[in-house]
GUMARRO-360864 format. One record per residue (C-alpha): x, y, z. Coordinates in Angstrom, 2 decimals, always signed. Layout:
<recs>
> east; north; up
> X; Y; Z
...
</recs>
This chain:
<recs>
> east; north; up
> -152.28; +119.92; -212.20
> -148.62; +120.78; -211.71
> -146.61; +119.01; -209.03
> -143.42; +120.56; -207.67
> -140.65; +118.50; -206.16
> -139.04; +121.32; -204.16
> -138.97; +125.10; -204.09
> -135.57; +126.70; -203.57
> -135.03; +130.22; -202.22
> -131.81; +132.13; -202.86
> -129.88; +129.36; -204.69
> -130.06; +125.65; -205.59
> -127.89; +122.76; -204.29
> -124.80; +122.24; -206.45
> -125.83; +118.70; -207.45
> -129.02; +119.92; -209.15
> -128.98; +120.16; -212.95
> -130.09; +123.68; -213.83
> -129.83; +125.95; -216.81
> -126.58; +127.89; -216.67
> -126.22; +131.40; -218.04
> -122.71; +132.11; -219.43
> -121.49; +129.01; -217.61
> -122.11; +130.35; -214.08
> -124.84; +130.26; -211.42
> -125.27; +133.31; -209.20
> -127.11; +132.82; -205.90
> -129.22; +135.59; -204.46
> -127.44; +137.96; -202.10
> -129.71; +139.94; -199.84
> -132.72; +139.50; -197.57
> -136.03; +137.73; -198.18
> -138.72; +138.84; -195.73
> -142.01; +137.30; -196.88
> -142.64; +134.15; -198.92
> -146.12; +133.37; -200.24
> -147.33; +130.54; -202.49
> -150.93; +130.53; -203.75
> -151.96; +133.12; -201.14
> -150.49; +131.01; -198.32
> -147.65; +132.54; -196.32
> -144.79; +130.12; -195.66
> -142.43; +130.68; -192.75
> -139.03; +130.80; -194.42
> -137.01; +129.27; -191.59
> -139.53; +127.21; -189.62
> -140.98; +125.33; -192.63
> -137.73; +124.82; -194.56
> -136.59; +121.20; -195.02
> -132.91; +122.10; -195.29
> -130.58; +124.99; -196.06
> -127.03; +126.26; -196.00
> -125.16; +129.52; -195.40
> -128.28; +131.42; -194.32
> -128.01; +134.07; -191.63
> -130.51; +136.24; -189.82
> -131.06; +139.45; -191.77
> -130.73; +142.61; -189.73
> -132.01; +145.27; -192.10
> -131.46; +148.80; -190.74
> -134.79; +150.33; -189.79
> -134.10; +153.30; -192.08
> -134.21; +150.96; -195.08
> -137.94; +150.63; -194.39
> -138.33; +154.45; -194.75
> -140.42; +154.78; -191.58
> -140.44; +158.60; -191.33
> -143.61; +160.38; -192.47
> -144.05; +163.90; -193.85
> -140.56; +164.13; -195.44
> -138.78; +163.32; -192.18
> -135.16; +162.14; -192.45
> -134.25; +158.77; -190.89
> -130.86; +158.46; -189.13
> -129.60; +155.19; -187.64
> -126.60; +153.37; -186.25
> -126.22; +149.71; -185.26
> -128.50; +150.00; -182.24
> -130.68; +153.12; -182.47
> -132.62; +155.15; -185.02
> -134.66; +158.33; -185.06
> -136.51; +160.62; -187.46
> -135.48; +164.23; -187.92
> -138.79; +165.97; -188.42
> -139.42; +169.07; -190.54
> -141.01; +172.10; -188.93
> -144.63; +171.63; -187.82
> -144.29; +167.84; -187.34
> -143.41; +165.68; -184.36
> -143.68; +162.10; -183.10
> -141.24; +159.22; -183.48
> -142.29; +158.88; -187.13
> -142.99; +162.61; -187.73
> -146.62; +161.58; -188.05
> -148.18; +164.35; -185.97
> -148.51; +168.10; -186.51
> -147.13; +170.26; -183.69
> -148.83; +173.00; -181.71
> -147.54; +176.50; -182.46
> -148.31; +177.71; -178.93
> -148.42; +174.86; -176.41
> -150.68; +175.65; -173.44
> -150.50; +172.10; -172.04
> -148.82; +171.67; -168.66
> -146.87; +168.99; -166.79
> -145.25; +167.42; -169.85
> -148.54; +166.69; -171.64
> -148.59; +165.89; -175.36
> -150.11; +168.78; -177.31
> -152.19; +167.90; -180.37
> -153.86; +170.44; -182.71
> -157.62; +169.83; -182.70
> -157.85; +172.57; -185.33
> -155.58; +175.35; -186.55
> -156.33; +177.30; -183.38
> -157.53; +174.83; -180.74
> -155.49; +172.07; -179.12
> -156.07; +168.92; -177.08
> -153.73; +168.10; -174.19
> -153.04; +164.36; -173.91
> -152.25; +164.05; -170.22
> -149.23; +162.22; -168.76
> -149.54; +159.62; -166.00
> -151.03; +161.10; -162.83
> -152.57; +164.18; -164.50
> -156.01; +165.06; -165.85
> -158.07; +168.06; -166.97
> -158.33; +170.32; -170.03
> -154.69; +171.47; -169.62
> -153.56; +168.44; -167.54
> -153.25; +170.63; -164.46
> -155.21; +168.34; -162.10
> -153.39; +165.62; -160.13
> -155.15; +162.24; -159.91
> -154.37; +159.11; -157.87
> -154.44; +155.94; -159.99
> -154.81; +152.55; -158.28
> -156.68; +150.71; -161.06
> -155.58; +152.11; -164.46
> -158.21; +152.75; -167.12
> -157.11; +152.65; -170.78
> -159.02; +154.14; -173.69
> -157.48; +152.39; -176.71
> -156.43; +154.42; -179.75
> -157.87; +157.93; -179.79
> -158.96; +159.87; -182.89
> -155.53; +161.53; -183.01
> -153.69; +158.21; -183.46
> -152.26; +157.93; -179.92
> -152.92; +155.13; -177.44
> -153.15; +155.38; -173.69
> -150.35; +153.37; -172.07
> -148.17; +152.81; -169.01
> -144.44; +152.09; -169.36
> -142.57; +150.29; -166.57
> -138.85; +149.67; -166.24
> -137.48; +146.55; -167.97
> -138.39; +143.35; -166.12
> -135.08; +141.76; -164.98
> -134.19; +138.04; -165.06
> -136.98; +137.19; -167.50
> -134.70; +135.18; -169.81
> -135.51; +131.56; -168.95
> -138.62; +131.65; -166.76
> -141.52; +134.00; -166.03
> -145.11; +134.00; -164.78
> -147.65; +136.82; -165.12
> -150.97; +137.29; -163.38
> -153.42; +140.09; -164.14
> -157.10; +141.02; -164.22
> -158.98; +143.15; -166.72
> -162.42; +144.63; -167.27
> -163.64; +145.56; -170.76
> -164.95; +149.04; -171.47
> -167.15; +147.90; -174.34
> -167.48; +144.47; -175.74
> -167.71; +145.33; -179.42
> -164.55; +147.33; -180.11
> -162.55; +146.26; -177.04
> -162.51; +142.62; -178.14
> -161.49; +143.07; -181.77
> -157.75; +143.74; -181.94
> -156.22; +145.21; -178.80
> -152.83; +145.09; -177.08
> -152.67; +144.25; -173.35
> -148.89; +144.25; -172.81
> -145.64; +144.13; -174.78
> -141.89; +144.02; -174.22
> -139.27; +143.47; -176.93
> -135.60; +143.11; -177.66
> -135.02; +146.56; -179.13
> -138.39; +148.03; -178.19
> -139.85; +148.24; -181.68
> -140.05; +144.48; -182.36
> -138.31; +144.15; -185.72
> -138.48; +140.80; -187.53
> -136.24; +138.31; -185.74
> -136.22; +140.22; -182.45
> -137.21; +138.48; -179.23
> -140.53; +139.68; -177.82
> -143.33; +138.86; -175.39
> -146.86; +140.02; -176.16
> -150.43; +139.62; -174.91
> -153.63; +140.95; -176.46
> -157.23; +140.39; -177.52
> -158.36; +139.42; -181.00
> -161.89; +138.48; -182.09
> -163.02; +137.92; -178.51
> -160.10; +135.65; -177.57
> -156.90; +136.14; -175.58
> -153.74; +135.81; -177.72
> -150.37; +135.14; -176.04
> -147.19; +135.14; -178.19
> -143.45; +135.05; -177.62
> -140.36; +134.70; -179.81
> -137.00; +133.49; -178.45
> -135.28; +134.40; -181.71
> -136.03; +131.25; -183.71
> -139.74; +131.59; -184.42
> -142.98; +132.72; -182.80
> -145.02; +130.56; -180.41
> -148.69; +131.51; -180.01
> -151.54; +130.36; -177.77
> -155.13; +131.46; -178.47
> -157.78; +130.98; -175.79
> -161.41; +130.05; -176.25
> -163.85; +132.97; -176.62
> -164.24; +134.99; -173.42
> -167.38; +134.52; -171.34
> -168.88; +138.01; -171.64
> -171.17; +137.44; -168.65
> -168.09; +137.83; -166.43
> -167.38; +141.40; -165.36
> -163.72; +140.73; -164.51
> -161.44; +138.37; -166.43
> -158.35; +136.69; -164.96
> -155.22; +135.71; -166.91
> -152.36; +133.53; -165.69
> -149.54; +132.80; -168.16
> -145.93; +131.72; -168.12
> -142.96; +130.17; -169.87
> -140.15; +127.82; -168.89
> -137.43; +127.69; -171.56
> -139.29; +126.84; -174.82
> -142.57; +125.73; -173.24
> -145.27; +128.32; -172.63
> -148.75; +128.07; -171.11
> -151.88; +130.20; -170.76
> -154.93; +129.97; -168.49
> -157.88; +132.37; -168.91
> -160.73; +132.52; -166.36
> -162.09; +128.98; -165.85
> -160.86; +127.69; -169.22
> -158.47; +124.74; -169.39
> -154.76; +125.42; -169.36
> -153.25; +125.51; -172.90
> -149.58; +124.95; -173.74
> -147.20; +125.50; -176.67
> -143.53; +124.89; -177.47
> -141.60; +127.53; -179.40
> -139.90; +126.43; -182.68
> -136.15; +126.17; -183.15
> -133.53; +125.47; -180.50
> -133.23; +128.78; -178.66
> -134.42; +128.79; -175.04
> -133.78; +132.34; -173.79
> -135.93; +135.46; -174.09
> -133.74; +138.56; -174.49
> -135.72; +141.77; -174.06
> -134.29; +145.19; -173.28
> -137.24; +147.53; -173.75
> -139.58; +148.85; -171.11
> -142.68; +146.82; -170.19
> -145.64; +148.50; -171.93
> -149.13; +148.03; -170.49
> -152.34; +148.91; -172.38
> -150.64; +150.45; -175.41
> -147.39; +151.77; -176.82
> -145.51; +155.07; -176.58
> -145.50; +155.92; -180.29
> -148.25; +153.56; -181.30
> -148.07; +152.52; -184.91
> -148.66; +148.83; -185.66
> -145.55; +148.55; -187.87
> -143.37; +149.06; -184.78
> -144.70; +145.86; -183.18
> -143.68; +142.33; -184.24
> -145.18; +140.99; -187.44
> -147.66; +138.14; -187.02
> -149.22; +138.78; -183.59
> -149.30; +142.53; -184.28
> -152.22; +144.30; -182.60
> -153.73; +147.39; -184.20
> -155.13; +149.20; -181.14
> -154.51; +149.77; -177.48
> -156.58; +148.21; -174.71
> -160.06; +149.57; -173.87
> -160.99; +149.12; -170.24
> -159.26; +148.58; -166.91
> -156.15; +146.45; -166.24
> -155.22; +145.87; -162.62
> -153.43; +143.56; -160.16
> -150.59; +143.00; -162.66
> -147.93; +140.79; -161.03
> -144.86; +138.94; -162.26
> -142.24; +136.55; -160.97
> -139.15; +135.18; -162.72
> -138.48; +132.18; -160.49
> -140.56; +129.49; -158.79
> -138.70; +130.28; -155.57
> -139.85; +133.90; -155.37
> -143.18; +135.58; -154.77
> -145.18; +137.62; -157.26
> -144.65; +141.38; -157.31
> -145.83; +144.36; -159.35
> -143.64; +145.57; -162.23
> -141.74; +148.84; -161.98
> -138.92; +150.48; -160.03
> -139.89; +151.17; -157.30
> -142.41; +148.35; -157.33
> -145.77; +149.29; -158.86
> -144.59; +152.67; -160.17
> -144.51; +153.27; -163.95
> -141.77; +155.36; -165.54
> -144.27; +157.19; -167.74
> -147.73; +157.01; -169.25
> -150.33; +158.87; -171.30
> -154.12; +159.33; -171.12
> -154.52; +156.80; -168.30
> -157.35; +157.41; -165.86
> -158.68; +155.83; -162.70
> -161.12; +152.97; -163.36
> -164.78; +153.98; -163.04
> -163.90; +157.69; -162.70
> -165.14; +160.14; -165.33
> -163.11; +163.33; -165.91
> -166.08; +164.69; -167.87
> -168.01; +164.94; -164.59
> -165.80; +167.95; -163.76
> -166.02; +169.62; -167.20
> -168.96; +171.67; -168.53
> -168.78; +172.36; -172.28
> -170.83; +175.36; -173.43
> -173.02; +176.13; -176.44
> -173.90; +172.53; -177.23
> -170.32; +171.21; -177.03
> -169.82; +167.58; -176.07
> -167.29; +166.43; -173.49
> -164.99; +163.69; -174.82
> -162.79; +161.62; -172.49
> -160.03; +159.15; -173.32
> -158.57; +157.92; -170.04
> -157.41; +161.02; -168.16
> -157.47; +163.17; -171.32
> -160.58; +165.30; -171.68
> -161.68; +167.98; -174.16
> -164.78; +169.68; -175.54
> -165.93; +168.81; -179.07
> -167.60; +172.04; -180.20
> -170.55; +172.49; -182.53
> -170.01; +174.31; -185.83
> -169.43; +178.01; -185.21
> -167.85; +177.62; -181.76
> -164.28; +177.10; -180.56
> -162.11; +177.36; -177.45
> -161.38; +174.97; -174.58
> -165.02; +175.13; -173.39
> -166.67; +176.14; -176.72
> -167.23; +179.71; -175.53
> -165.68; +181.58; -178.49
> -167.35; +182.16; -181.83
> -165.61; +181.21; -185.07
> -165.09; +184.27; -187.28
> -166.43; +184.09; -190.84
> -162.83; +184.52; -192.05
> -161.32; +181.67; -190.01
> -160.47; +178.33; -191.69
> -162.86; +176.46; -189.36
> -165.91; +178.48; -190.42
> -168.66; +176.62; -192.28
> -169.09; +177.44; -195.10
> -165.51; +178.69; -195.72
> -164.94; +182.17; -197.13
> -164.38; +182.50; -200.89
> -161.46; +184.93; -200.97
> -158.95; +183.67; -203.50
> -155.46; +182.60; -202.45
> -153.26; +185.59; -201.73
> -156.12; +187.90; -200.77
> -157.10; +188.86; -197.22
> -160.50; +188.08; -195.74
> -161.83; +190.89; -193.52
> -164.95; +190.25; -191.38
> -167.82; +192.76; -191.50
> -170.89; +193.15; -189.25
> -172.84; +191.26; -191.94
> -170.51; +188.95; -193.86
> -166.99; +189.76; -195.08
> -165.00; +191.44; -197.82
> -161.83; +190.43; -199.64
> -158.82; +192.79; -199.83
> -157.11; +191.92; -203.08
> -153.35; +191.85; -203.73
> -151.88; +193.99; -206.51
> -152.94; +192.71; -209.94
> -156.28; +191.15; -208.97
> -159.83; +192.44; -208.66
> -163.41; +191.20; -208.27
> -165.63; +190.40; -205.30
> -163.37; +187.50; -204.32
> -160.17; +188.71; -206.07
> -160.82; +186.10; -208.73
> -160.10; +188.36; -211.75
> -156.72; +189.37; -213.13
</recs>
């Protein structure tokens, strides 16, 4: 057994006797993000016994190299963005673009294949091309779809939330297995992306329990409920915070409280209030620790907030109850697939208000009405024409037109 007296990060106190190299001691200059001893993560600030000359580290987001697919990150003191190469889009350049975008009303176009697209509908729209208007009174969220997007609603920043707030909301789960595992209910943060050290407020589900977290800038406070009673169709959440002290009540469970670490008492958030998911949903853009991997699956309704004991509850948004934007959000208990008929064995897939046909092998198009040519990339099995040659369909099969300098059935010979 080895017993340590103390562990020092960055430097040692001047009165300690340590080995000196060339007569000098150089303390570490830079940022330390994670500290782990024997597979246990220690919170650098909250669990420290003492320290000196330590400041909060604001590492520019571009130092984390967040851009995918050779995108170039550009940042200043407050903002950052990725310059994406051709054919890629998204905040992190993580999605391929559509060459010809047939989607209407500001929908997000996503390539289902090299020739077919899916239109991820904005708030208030539905249908194959998002051309149908829908009235949403009880929003339905579909979690993270197969394309990597979440359904979400974004409301204007909630004012006067600094020292006191209360939230009330109800939710209904779409499916108990996946909807309970690791899902975001709402989020708002200091800069929107929730970097380490930023203030944030977050609510979600993990392993069948409600998880409520907030950070006032000096450490995260978290309350975890008891497991949800799955015999209840609708669950009710009431939560709040007054200065450092927070509390959470779920359904008929007892009220639970927590006090945030450190001395800070104000919550400073400047981002929009996100419900059900996140605009560019990648977990690394949410705060570390309470980070949720997926969006909510089910219905969230009757969301209300107040920021003073002397005022009544009201819905978020400006005007009240109206989101600024959203994606793939439907009306609870409605099915957009009831209006869509996929042909030739295609299956209708719905994620909130977004709907598309998943075609069987050999078929393509919005409603699976077009055949896939033997020379197209989607054909199974793929053609065997070598790279550089041209595949030409025939009534029975295909032939390969070879470029200069090659020959053979598939242009495989020099």
